[in-house]
ZADO-1210 file (C-alpha; in nm, 4 decimals, padded with zeros to 6 digits):
<atoms>
<atom x="08.2923" y="20.5889" z="00.6777" code="MET" pos="1"/>
<atom x="08.2153" y="20.3525" z="00.3879" code="ASP" pos="2"/>
<atom x="08.5577" y="20.1928" z="00.4214" code="ILE" pos="3"/>
<atom x="08.4993" y="20.1215" z="00.7910" code="LEU" pos="4"/>
<atom x="08.1628" y="19.9601" z="00.7164" code="VAL" pos="5"/>
<atom x="08.3129" y="19.7417" z="00.4433" code="VAL" pos="6"/>
<atom x="08.5995" y="19.6374" z="00.6722" code="ILE" pos="7"/>
<atom x="08.3536" y="19.5604" z="00.9513" code="GLY" pos="8"/>
<atom x="08.1286" y="19.3500" z="00.7261" code="ILE" pos="9"/>
<atom x="08.4292" y="19.1596" z="00.5891" code="PHE" pos="10"/>
<atom x="08.5657" y="19.0919" z="00.9393" code="SER" pos="11"/>
<atom x="08.2276" y="18.9761" z="01.0707" code="VAL" pos="12"/>
<atom x="08.1777" y="18.7445" z="00.7724" code="THR" pos="13"/>
<atom x="08.5253" y="18.5945" z="00.8039" code="LEU" pos="14"/>
<atom x="08.4958" y="18.5351" z="01.1776" code="ILE" pos="15"/>
<atom x="08.1458" y="18.3878" z="01.1430" code="LEU" pos="16"/>
<atom x="08.2744" y="18.1425" z="00.8822" code="LEU" pos="17"/>
<atom x="08.5673" y="18.0417" z="01.1055" code="GLU" pos="18"/>
<atom x="08.3401" y="18.0119" z="01.4101" code="GLY" pos="19"/>
<atom x="08.0854" y="17.8054" z="01.2172" code="GLY" pos="20"/>
<atom x="08.3586" y="17.5715" z="01.0957" code="TYR" pos="21"/>
<atom x="08.4932" y="17.5117" z="01.4475" code="PHE" pos="22"/>
<atom x="08.1396" y="17.4706" z="01.5862" code="ALA" pos="23"/>
<atom x="08.0662" y="17.2119" z="01.3157" code="TYR" pos="24"/>
<atom x="08.3837" y="17.0216" z="01.4016" code="ARG" pos="25"/>
<atom x="08.3010" y="17.0278" z="01.7728" code="SER" pos="26"/>
<atom x="07.9445" y="16.9081" z="01.7186" code="ILE" pos="27"/>
<atom x="08.0492" y="16.6313" z="01.4812" code="GLN" pos="28"/>
<atom x="08.3140" y="16.4903" z="01.7134" code="ASN" pos="29"/>
<atom x="08.2901" y="16.6121" z="02.0782" code="PRO" pos="30"/>
<atom x="08.5162" y="16.3302" z="02.2024" code="GLU" pos="31"/>
<atom x="08.7971" y="16.4501" z="01.9785" code="LYS" pos="32"/>
<atom x="08.7507" y="16.8032" z="02.1073" code="ARG" pos="33"/>
<atom x="08.7815" y="16.6841" z="02.4669" code="GLU" pos="34"/>
<atom x="09.0970" y="16.4856" z="02.3874" code="VAL" pos="35"/>
<atom x="09.2519" y="16.7850" z="02.2118" code="LEU" pos="36"/>
<atom x="09.1652" y="17.0094" z="02.5058" code="ARG" pos="37"/>
<atom x="09.3350" y="16.7765" z="02.7536" code="ARG" pos="38"/>
<atom x="09.6419" y="16.7361" z="02.5333" code="LEU" pos="39"/>
<atom x="09.6622" y="17.1140" z="02.4924" code="ARG" pos="40"/>
<atom x="09.6610" y="17.1564" z="02.8686" code="ILE" pos="41"/>
<atom x="09.9426" y="16.9073" z="02.9179" code="LEU" pos="42"/>
<atom x="10.1635" y="17.0033" z="02.6258" code="SER" pos="43"/>
<atom x="10.1856" y="17.0725" z="02.2571" code="SER" pos="44"/>
<atom x="10.4648" y="16.8839" z="02.0848" code="ARG" pos="45"/>
<atom x="10.5777" y="16.9694" z="01.7342" code="GLU" pos="46"/>
<atom x="10.7944" y="16.7359" z="01.5324" code="TYR" pos="47"/>
<atom x="11.0124" y="16.8870" z="01.2653" code="GLU" pos="48"/>
<atom x="11.2676" y="16.7034" z="01.0561" code="ASN" pos="49"/>
<atom x="11.1983" y="16.3880" z="01.2634" code="GLU" pos="50"/>
<atom x="11.3700" y="16.5437" z="01.5668" code="SER" pos="51"/>
<atom x="11.1926" y="16.5319" z="01.9014" code="ILE" pos="52"/>
<atom x="11.1707" y="16.8497" z="02.1086" code="ASP" pos="53"/>
<atom x="11.1142" y="16.7674" z="02.4766" code="ILE" pos="54"/>
<atom x="11.0319" y="17.1293" z="02.5648" code="LEU" pos="55"/>
<atom x="10.6645" y="17.2074" z="02.6095" code="ARG" pos="56"/>
<atom x="10.5218" y="17.4496" z="02.3539" code="LYS" pos="57"/>
<atom x="10.2157" y="17.6654" z="02.3897" code="ASN" pos="58"/>
<atom x="09.9357" y="17.6144" z="02.1411" code="LEU" pos="59"/>
<atom x="09.7826" y="17.9582" z="02.0883" code="LEU" pos="60"/>
<atom x="09.5352" y="17.8509" z="01.8194" code="SER" pos="61"/>
<atom x="09.4229" y="17.5321" z="01.6514" code="GLU" pos="62"/>
<atom x="09.4496" y="17.7120" z="01.3168" code="VAL" pos="63"/>
<atom x="09.8117" y="17.6840" z="01.2085" code="ARG" pos="64"/>
<atom x="09.8507" y="18.0242" z="01.0430" code="TRP" pos="65"/>
<atom x="09.6820" y="18.2041" z="01.3334" code="ILE" pos="66"/>
<atom x="09.9086" y="18.0181" z="01.5758" code="ASN" pos="67"/>
<atom x="10.2189" y="18.1211" z="01.3806" code="GLN" pos="68"/>
<atom x="10.0984" y="18.4818" z="01.3610" code="MET" pos="69"/>
<atom x="10.0333" y="18.5029" z="01.7364" code="LEU" pos="70"/>
<atom x="10.3718" y="18.3473" z="01.8151" code="LEU" pos="71"/>
<atom x="10.5396" y="18.6309" z="01.6227" code="SER" pos="72"/>
<atom x="10.4047" y="18.8955" z="01.8637" code="PHE" pos="73"/>
<atom x="10.5754" y="18.9761" z="02.1923" code="ARG" pos="74"/>
<atom x="10.2561" y="19.0466" z="02.3870" code="TRP" pos="75"/>
<atom x="10.1172" y="18.6965" z="02.3335" code="THR" pos="76"/>
<atom x="10.3240" y="18.5497" z="02.6187" code="ASP" pos="77"/>
<atom x="10.1745" y="18.7907" z="02.8710" code="GLN" pos="78"/>
<atom x="09.8195" y="18.7451" z="02.7440" code="VAL" pos="79"/>
<atom x="09.8595" y="18.3672" z="02.7299" code="ASN" pos="80"/>
<atom x="09.9869" y="18.3756" z="03.0888" code="ARG" pos="81"/>
<atom x="09.6718" y="18.5660" z="03.1817" code="LEU" pos="82"/>
<atom x="09.4640" y="18.2902" z="03.0214" code="LEU" pos="83"/>
<atom x="09.6544" y="18.0250" z="03.2177" code="GLN" pos="84"/>
<atom x="09.6038" y="18.2122" z="03.5443" code="GLN" pos="85"/>
<atom x="09.2314" y="18.2428" z="03.4699" code="ALA" pos="86"/>
<atom x="09.2168" y="17.8732" z="03.3693" code="ASP" pos="87"/>
<atom x="09.0508" y="17.9769" z="03.0436" code="ALA" pos="88"/>
<atom x="08.8681" y="17.7039" z="02.8558" code="GLN" pos="89"/>
<atom x="08.9771" y="17.8107" z="02.5056" code="TYR" pos="90"/>
<atom x="09.3032" y="17.9147" z="02.3418" code="THR" pos="91"/>
<atom x="09.4248" y="18.2678" z="02.2832" code="LEU" pos="92"/>
<atom x="09.3282" y="18.2512" z="01.9152" code="GLY" pos="93"/>
<atom x="08.9614" y="18.2006" z="02.0050" code="VAL" pos="94"/>
<atom x="08.9581" y="18.5104" z="02.2251" code="TYR" pos="95"/>
<atom x="09.1406" y="18.7176" z="01.9623" code="VAL" pos="96"/>
<atom x="08.8843" y="18.6170" z="01.6984" code="LEU" pos="97"/>
<atom x="08.6014" y="18.6898" z="01.9408" code="LEU" pos="98"/>
<atom x="08.7541" y="19.0295" z="02.0144" code="SER" pos="99"/>
<atom x="08.7683" y="19.1129" z="01.6425" code="PHE" pos="100"/>
<atom x="08.4102" y="18.9939" z="01.6020" code="LEU" pos="101"/>
<atom x="08.2828" y="19.2145" z="01.8860" code="LEU" pos="102"/>
<atom x="08.4892" y="19.5107" z="01.7628" code="ALA" pos="103"/>
<atom x="08.3380" y="19.4746" z="01.4163" code="SER" pos="104"/>
<atom x="07.9923" y="19.4494" z="01.5707" code="ALA" pos="105"/>
<atom x="08.0705" y="19.7661" z="01.7664" code="GLY" pos="106"/>
<atom x="08.1556" y="19.9486" z="01.4429" code="VAL" pos="107"/>
<atom x="07.8321" y="19.8343" z="01.2799" code="LEU" pos="108"/>
<atom x="07.6210" y="19.9284" z="01.5821" code="ILE" pos="109"/>
<atom x="07.7971" y="20.2635" z="01.6139" code="GLY" pos="110"/>
<atom x="07.7431" y="20.3383" z="01.2439" code="SER" pos="111"/>
<atom x="07.3677" y="20.3034" z="01.3001" code="LEU" pos="112"/>
<atom x="07.3810" y="20.5635" z="01.5773" code="ILE" pos="113"/>
<atom x="07.6308" y="20.8196" z="01.4508" code="THR" pos="114"/>
<atom x="07.8793" y="20.8806" z="01.1716" code="SER" pos="115"/>
<atom x="08.1491" y="21.0335" z="01.3936" code="THR" pos="116"/>
<atom x="08.4703" y="20.8390" z="01.3473" code="ARG" pos="117"/>
<atom x="08.5831" y="20.8953" z="01.7070" code="MET" pos="118"/>
<atom x="08.2638" y="20.7420" z="01.8422" code="VAL" pos="119"/>
<atom x="08.2992" y="20.4412" z="01.6101" code="LEU" pos="120"/>
<atom x="08.6544" y="20.3815" z="01.7325" code="ILE" pos="121"/>
<atom x="08.5328" y="20.4093" z="02.0919" code="LEU" pos="122"/>
<atom x="08.2528" y="20.1576" z="02.0267" code="PHE" pos="123"/>
<atom x="08.4938" y="19.9149" z="01.8590" code="ALA" pos="124"/>
<atom x="08.7513" y="19.9473" z="02.1386" code="THR" pos="125"/>
<atom x="08.5017" y="19.8904" z="02.4178" code="LEU" pos="126"/>
<atom x="08.3387" y="19.5922" z="02.2464" code="MET" pos="127"/>
<atom x="08.6751" y="19.4401" z="02.1558" code="GLY" pos="128"/>
<atom x="08.7978" y="19.4628" z="02.5143" code="MET" pos="129"/>
<atom x="08.5028" y="19.2649" z="02.6559" code="VAL" pos="130"/>
<atom x="08.6570" y="18.9115" z="02.6196" code="PRO" pos="131"/>
<atom x="08.9884" y="19.0108" z="02.7778" code="PHE" pos="132"/>
<atom x="08.8214" y="19.2097" z="03.0575" code="LEU" pos="133"/>
<atom x="08.6129" y="18.9012" z="03.1324" code="THR" pos="134"/>
<atom x="08.9287" y="18.6896" z="03.1461" code="ILE" pos="135"/>
<atom x="09.0973" y="18.9484" z="03.3706" code="TYR" pos="136"/>
<atom x="08.8150" y="18.9489" z="03.6256" code="PHE" pos="137"/>
<atom x="08.7983" y="18.5692" z="03.6166" code="LYS" pos="138"/>
<atom x="09.1720" y="18.5540" z="03.6811" code="LYS" pos="139"/>
<atom x="09.1389" y="18.8028" z="03.9669" code="LYS" pos="140"/>
<atom x="08.8660" y="18.5979" z="04.1367" code="ARG" pos="141"/>
<atom x="09.0635" y="18.2763" z="04.0891" code="ARG" pos="142"/>
<atom x="09.3825" y="18.4250" z="04.2362" code="MET" pos="143"/>
<atom x="09.1906" y="18.5607" z="04.5368" code="GLU" pos="144"/>
<atom x="09.0490" y="18.2140" z="04.5974" code="LYS" pos="145"/>
<atom x="09.3988" y="18.0641" z="04.5638" code="PHE" pos="146"/>
<atom x="09.5312" y="18.3075" z="04.8236" code="GLN" pos="147"/>
<atom x="09.2512" y="18.2159" z="05.0661" code="ARG" pos="148"/>
<atom x="09.3302" y="17.8444" z="05.0206" code="GLN" pos="149"/>
<atom x="09.7070" y="17.8849" z="05.0614" code="LEU" pos="150"/>
<atom x="09.7215" y="17.8804" z="05.4456" code="PRO" pos="151"/>
<atom x="09.5186" y="17.5566" z="05.4552" code="ASP" pos="152"/>
<atom x="09.7480" y="17.4032" z="05.1957" code="ALA" pos="153"/>
<atom x="10.0640" y="17.4994" z="05.3877" code="LEU" pos="154"/>
<atom x="09.9263" y="17.3578" z="05.7117" code="GLU" pos="155"/>
<atom x="09.8233" y="17.0382" z="05.5315" code="LEU" pos="156"/>
<atom x="10.1758" y="16.9939" z="05.3928" code="ILE" pos="157"/>
<atom x="10.3217" y="17.0649" z="05.7382" code="ALA" pos="158"/>
<atom x="10.1011" y="16.7982" z="05.8980" code="ARG" pos="159"/>
<atom x="10.1988" y="16.5514" z="05.6243" code="ALA" pos="160"/>
<atom x="10.5682" y="16.6174" z="05.6921" code="LEU" pos="161"/>
<atom x="10.5172" y="16.5679" z="06.0661" code="LYS" pos="162"/>
<atom x="10.3428" y="16.2383" z="05.9937" code="ALA" pos="163"/>
<atom x="10.6510" y="16.1171" z="05.8079" code="GLY" pos="164"/>
<atom x="10.5424" y="16.1736" z="05.4478" code="HIS" pos="165"/>
<atom x="10.7769" y="16.3108" z="05.1849" code="ALA" pos="166"/>
<atom x="10.7339" y="16.6631" z="05.0497" code="PHE" pos="167"/>
<atom x="10.5807" y="16.5284" z="04.7289" code="THR" pos="168"/>
<atom x="10.3359" y="16.3322" z="04.9424" code="GLY" pos="169"/>
<atom x="10.2252" y="16.6602" z="05.0995" code="GLY" pos="170"/>
<atom x="10.1745" y="16.8072" z="04.7537" code="LEU" pos="171"/>
<atom x="09.9665" y="16.5034" z="04.6585" code="ARG" pos="172"/>
<atom x="09.7470" y="16.5523" z="04.9666" code="MET" pos="173"/>
<atom x="09.6858" y="16.9164" z="04.8727" code="VAL" pos="174"/>
<atom x="09.6013" y="16.8161" z="04.5149" code="ALA" pos="175"/>
<atom x="09.3563" y="16.5498" z="04.6363" code="ASP" pos="176"/>
<atom x="09.1964" y="16.7249" z="04.9340" code="GLU" pos="177"/>
<atom x="09.1671" y="17.0857" z="04.8193" code="LEU" pos="178"/>
<atom x="08.9720" y="17.1987" z="04.5150" code="GLY" pos="179"/>
<atom x="09.0472" y="17.4360" z="04.2326" code="ASP" pos="180"/>
<atom x="09.2543" y="17.6473" z="04.1982" code="PRO" pos="181"/>
<atom x="09.5191" y="17.5434" z="04.4500" code="ILE" pos="182"/>
<atom x="09.4557" y="17.1712" z="04.4105" code="GLY" pos="183"/>
<atom x="09.4756" y="17.1981" z="04.0313" code="THR" pos="184"/>
<atom x="09.7962" y="17.4025" z="04.0325" code="GLU" pos="185"/>
<atom x="09.9718" y="17.1833" z="04.2882" code="PHE" pos="186"/>
<atom x="09.8768" y="16.8777" z="04.0841" code="GLU" pos="187"/>
<atom x="10.0412" y="17.0348" z="03.7785" code="LYS" pos="188"/>
<atom x="10.3550" y="17.0937" z="03.9848" code="THR" pos="189"/>
<atom x="10.3474" y="16.7348" z="04.1091" code="LEU" pos="190"/>
<atom x="10.3091" y="16.6082" z="03.7525" code="ASN" pos="191"/>
<atom x="10.6160" y="16.8071" z="03.6476" code="GLU" pos="192"/>
<atom x="10.8143" y="16.6497" z="03.9323" code="ILE" pos="193"/>
<atom x="10.6943" y="16.3019" z="03.8338" code="ASN" pos="194"/>
<atom x="10.8022" y="16.3665" z="03.4729" code="PHE" pos="195"/>
<atom x="11.1578" y="16.4343" z="03.5919" code="GLY" pos="196"/>
<atom x="11.1688" y="16.8075" z="03.6611" code="VAL" pos="197"/>
<atom x="11.3557" y="16.8944" z="03.9798" code="GLY" pos="198"/>
<atom x="11.1529" y="17.0131" z="04.2777" code="ILE" pos="199"/>
<atom x="11.3111" y="17.3639" z="04.2811" code="PRO" pos="200"/>
<atom x="11.2491" y="17.4075" z="03.9078" code="GLU" pos="201"/>
<atom x="10.8912" y="17.2822" z="03.9330" code="ALA" pos="202"/>
<atom x="10.8214" y="17.5198" z="04.2217" code="LEU" pos="203"/>
<atom x="10.9735" y="17.8094" z="04.0273" code="LYS" pos="204"/>
<atom x="10.7317" y="17.7351" z="03.7426" code="ASN" pos="205"/>
<atom x="10.4364" y="17.7676" z="03.9792" code="LEU" pos="206"/>
<atom x="10.4422" y="18.1535" z="04.0029" code="PRO" pos="207"/>
<atom x="10.4203" y="18.1680" z="03.6217" code="ASN" pos="208"/>
<atom x="10.0730" y="18.0131" z="03.6474" code="ARG" pos="209"/>
<atom x="09.9683" y="18.1783" z="03.9733" code="VAL" pos="210"/>
<atom x="09.9809" y="18.5490" z="04.0562" code="ASP" pos="211"/>
<atom x="10.0045" y="18.5275" z="04.4354" code="CYS" pos="212"/>
<atom x="10.2779" y="18.7195" z="04.6249" code="PRO" pos="213"/>
<atom x="10.2440" y="18.4988" z="04.9354" code="ASP" pos="214"/>
<atom x="10.3244" y="18.1904" z="04.7289" code="LEU" pos="215"/>
<atom x="10.6818" y="18.3115" z="04.6855" code="ARG" pos="216"/>
<atom x="10.7439" y="18.2782" z="05.0618" code="PHE" pos="217"/>
<atom x="10.6501" y="17.9112" z="05.0375" code="PHE" pos="218"/>
<atom x="10.8707" y="17.8498" z="04.7329" code="ILE" pos="219"/>
<atom x="11.1736" y="18.0308" z="04.8755" code="ILE" pos="220"/>
<atom x="11.1423" y="17.8509" z="05.2096" code="SER" pos="221"/>
<atom x="11.1282" y="17.5090" z="05.0421" code="VAL" pos="222"/>
<atom x="11.4285" y="17.5813" z="04.8181" code="ILE" pos="223"/>
<atom x="11.6359" y="17.7188" z="05.1075" code="LEU" pos="224"/>
<atom x="11.5432" y="17.4267" z="05.3301" code="GLN" pos="225"/>
<atom x="11.6575" y="17.1776" z="05.0661" code="ARG" pos="226"/>
<atom x="11.9931" y="17.3594" z="05.0405" code="GLU" pos="227"/>
<atom x="12.0623" y="17.4448" z="05.4069" code="THR" pos="228"/>
<atom x="11.8378" y="17.2101" z="05.6048" code="GLY" pos="229"/>
<atom x="11.5941" y="17.2892" z="05.8833" code="GLY" pos="230"/>
<atom x="11.2469" y="17.2037" z="06.0048" code="ASN" pos="231"/>
<atom x="11.0320" y="17.2614" z="05.6971" code="LEU" pos="232"/>
<atom x="10.7066" y="17.1731" z="05.8754" code="ALA" pos="233"/>
<atom x="10.7604" y="17.4448" z="06.1356" code="GLU" pos="234"/>
<atom x="10.8516" y="17.6976" z="05.8672" code="ILE" pos="235"/>
<atom x="10.5352" y="17.6237" z="05.6678" code="LEU" pos="236"/>
<atom x="10.3183" y="17.6525" z="05.9798" code="GLU" pos="237"/>
<atom x="10.4650" y="17.9947" z="06.0574" code="LYS" pos="238"/>
<atom x="10.4116" y="18.1124" z="05.6984" code="ILE" pos="239"/>
<atom x="10.0489" y="17.9937" z="05.7105" code="GLY" pos="240"/>
<atom x="09.9957" y="18.1758" z="06.0421" code="HIS" pos="241"/>
<atom x="10.1530" y="18.4918" z="05.8974" code="LEU" pos="242"/>
<atom x="09.9237" y="18.4818" z="05.5937" code="ILE" pos="243"/>
<atom x="09.6161" y="18.4398" z="05.8164" code="ARG" pos="244"/>
<atom x="09.7185" y="18.7416" z="06.0243" code="GLU" pos="245"/>
<atom x="09.7591" y="18.9444" z="05.7062" code="ARG" pos="246"/>
<atom x="09.4052" y="18.8455" z="05.6068" code="PHE" pos="247"/>
<atom x="09.2763" y="18.9765" z="05.9406" code="LYS" pos="248"/>
<atom x="09.4618" y="19.3057" z="05.8952" code="LEU" pos="249"/>
<atom x="09.3326" y="19.3403" z="05.5395" code="GLN" pos="250"/>
<atom x="08.9766" y="19.2845" z="05.6610" code="GLY" pos="251"/>
<atom x="09.0205" y="19.5576" z="05.9220" code="HIS" pos="252"/>
<atom x="09.1557" y="19.7949" z="05.6576" code="ILE" pos="253"/>
<atom x="08.8666" y="19.7069" z="05.4251" code="ARG" pos="254"/>
<atom x="08.6184" y="19.8094" z="05.6940" code="VAL" pos="255"/>
<atom x="08.7947" y="20.1393" z="05.7563" code="LEU" pos="256"/>
<atom x="08.8113" y="20.2151" z="05.3815" code="ALA" pos="257"/>
<atom x="08.4439" y="20.1333" z="05.3159" code="ALA" pos="258"/>
<atom x="08.3370" y="20.4965" z="05.3657" code="GLU" pos="259"/>
<atom x="08.5988" y="20.6200" z="05.1195" code="GLY" pos="260"/>
<atom x="08.4910" y="20.3629" z="04.8595" code="LYS" pos="261"/>
<atom x="08.1266" y="20.4685" z="04.8957" code="LEU" pos="262"/>
<atom x="08.2255" y="20.8337" z="04.8515" code="SER" pos="263"/>
<atom x="08.4222" y="20.7442" z="04.5393" code="ALA" pos="264"/>
<atom x="08.1243" y="20.5577" z="04.3884" code="VAL" pos="265"/>
<atom x="07.8945" y="20.8553" z="04.4573" code="ILE" pos="266"/>
<atom x="08.1399" y="21.1031" z="04.3025" code="LEU" pos="267"/>
<atom x="08.1806" y="20.8856" z="03.9918" code="ILE" pos="268"/>
<atom x="07.8052" y="20.8337" z="03.9423" code="ALA" pos="269"/>
<atom x="07.7025" y="21.1940" z="04.0213" code="LEU" pos="270"/>
<atom x="07.7880" y="21.3535" z="03.6808" code="PRO" pos="271"/>
<atom x="07.6017" y="21.0822" z="03.4883" code="PHE" pos="272"/>
<atom x="07.2957" y="21.1048" z="03.7163" code="VAL" pos="273"/>
<atom x="07.2832" y="21.4840" z="03.6783" code="ILE" pos="274"/>
<atom x="07.3231" y="21.4588" z="03.2988" code="ALA" pos="275"/>
<atom x="07.0390" y="21.2043" z="03.2812" code="PHE" pos="276"/>
<atom x="06.8179" y="21.4233" z="03.5023" code="ALA" pos="277"/>
<atom x="06.8848" y="21.7303" z="03.2856" code="LEU" pos="278"/>
<atom x="06.8051" y="21.5293" z="02.9740" code="TYR" pos="279"/>
<atom x="06.4757" y="21.4154" z="03.1264" code="ALA" pos="280"/>
<atom x="06.3787" y="21.7685" z="03.2377" code="LEU" pos="281"/>
<atom x="06.5060" y="21.9702" z="02.9422" code="ASN" pos="282"/>
<atom x="06.6387" y="21.7618" z="02.6478" code="PRO" pos="283"/>
<atom x="06.7181" y="22.0648" z="02.4325" code="GLY" pos="284"/>
<atom x="06.9393" y="22.2146" z="02.7022" code="TYR" pos="285"/>
<atom x="07.1632" y="21.9102" z="02.7384" code="ILE" pos="286"/>
<atom x="07.1685" y="21.8279" z="02.3642" code="LYS" pos="287"/>
<atom x="07.3655" y="22.1446" z="02.2986" code="THR" pos="288"/>
<atom x="07.6557" y="21.9883" z="02.4851" code="LEU" pos="289"/>
<atom x="07.6636" y="21.6963" z="02.2378" code="PHE" pos="290"/>
<atom x="07.5981" y="21.8981" z="01.9205" code="ILE" pos="291"/>
<atom x="07.8292" y="22.1957" z="01.9683" code="ASP" pos="292"/>
<atom x="08.1981" y="22.1225" z="01.8830" code="PRO" pos="293"/>
<atom x="08.3176" y="22.2973" z="02.1975" code="PHE" pos="294"/>
<atom x="08.0731" y="22.0854" z="02.4000" code="GLY" pos="295"/>
<atom x="08.2281" y="21.7672" z="02.2606" code="LYS" pos="296"/>
<atom x="08.5704" y="21.8915" z="02.3697" code="ILE" pos="297"/>
<atom x="08.4329" y="21.9557" z="02.7178" code="LEU" pos="298"/>
<atom x="08.2868" y="21.6043" z="02.7339" code="ILE" pos="299"/>
<atom x="08.6190" y="21.4489" z="02.6292" code="LEU" pos="300"/>
<atom x="08.8111" y="21.6622" z="02.8796" code="PHE" pos="301"/>
<atom x="08.5639" y="21.5700" z="03.1555" code="SER" pos="302"/>
<atom x="08.5973" y="21.1982" z="03.0849" code="LEU" pos="303"/>
<atom x="08.9770" y="21.2225" z="03.0953" code="ILE" pos="304"/>
<atom x="08.9639" y="21.4090" z="03.4259" code="MET" pos="305"/>
<atom x="08.7200" y="21.1514" z="03.5664" code="MET" pos="306"/>
<atom x="08.9555" y="20.8675" z="03.4705" code="ILE" pos="307"/>
<atom x="09.2438" y="21.0480" z="03.6408" code="VAL" pos="308"/>
<atom x="09.0259" y="21.1079" z="03.9477" code="GLY" pos="309"/>
<atom x="08.9238" y="20.7398" z="03.9625" code="ILE" pos="310"/>
<atom x="09.2875" y="20.6348" z="03.9448" code="PHE" pos="311"/>
<atom x="09.3857" y="20.8774" z="04.2242" code="VAL" pos="312"/>
<atom x="09.0951" y="20.7719" z="04.4474" code="MET" pos="313"/>
<atom x="09.1785" y="20.4053" z="04.3934" code="LYS" pos="314"/>
<atom x="09.5398" y="20.4649" z="04.4959" code="ARG" pos="315"/>
<atom x="09.4236" y="20.6484" z="04.8083" code="ILE" pos="316"/>
<atom x="09.1690" y="20.3863" z="04.9133" code="ILE" pos="317"/>
<atom x="09.3755" y="20.0740" z="04.8461" code="GLU" pos="318"/>
<atom x="09.6300" y="20.0031" z="05.1167" code="ILE" pos="319"/>
<atom x="09.8707" y="19.7198" z="05.0469" code="LYS" pos="320"/>
<atom x="09.9801" y="19.5110" z="05.3423" code="VAL" pos="321"/>
</atoms>
């Protein structure tokens, strides 16, 4: 217990010092921070032994040793991709430090409530997951918005092709006319093409930044059309129409599944409501469940079964089209 408290205090102190240093730098020179942010979005070039590397490198942290440490892990690519899809404002190193800070705060808060090591680990885990859960939900909302914008973008490109514009001209129209996220992502693709990347390669890079299954139909159709020929405008119009019909079907399914979702919410909330009611009516009766060792085992087993039940209900309710 004492070791955990010491580790938590040390981690909080270290992270506060690092955060204060970066905050001081940002306050002293906000223009420099904005320039660094824009350069980080475009690329991060490293020069070693006076040799130029034209490949773009990801900057995971502005602190060199943290950046090197994160690059040594395999999971950083997936997490950094999640940050790109969510259009996160800060680098991965900032969120890792924030996660450690919240986890340490969770240990300190948990130590004030109980001395059980399992509860402290649970507090630290939940608090440490908050930054990445926030990024995940932000990414989910952004990808849903991208998918809603995709039919409009395909139809806009099709109209541009019918008017005699080149394919890159259609991409430029989408980047200028439509907002974030689809306008931002198509502008990145257009910038890659302007810097010399081939159109097929630039389009293949797009799914790495966007998690949208329907986008692959667009990319495959463009690549095949460039290799075999055909009316690309007509193909894009049909893909846009197909996506809109899928949206209608998904809305119909969402209405039919609303009753099942409400039942799932009631079943999940019912045990907690009953436990709270029993605690309000007879605190000594419900406290036995938390004090007795066998009661703690029952609580843990119940939580595991609830998680399994939530997963099963989610699989039943969600229907993929």
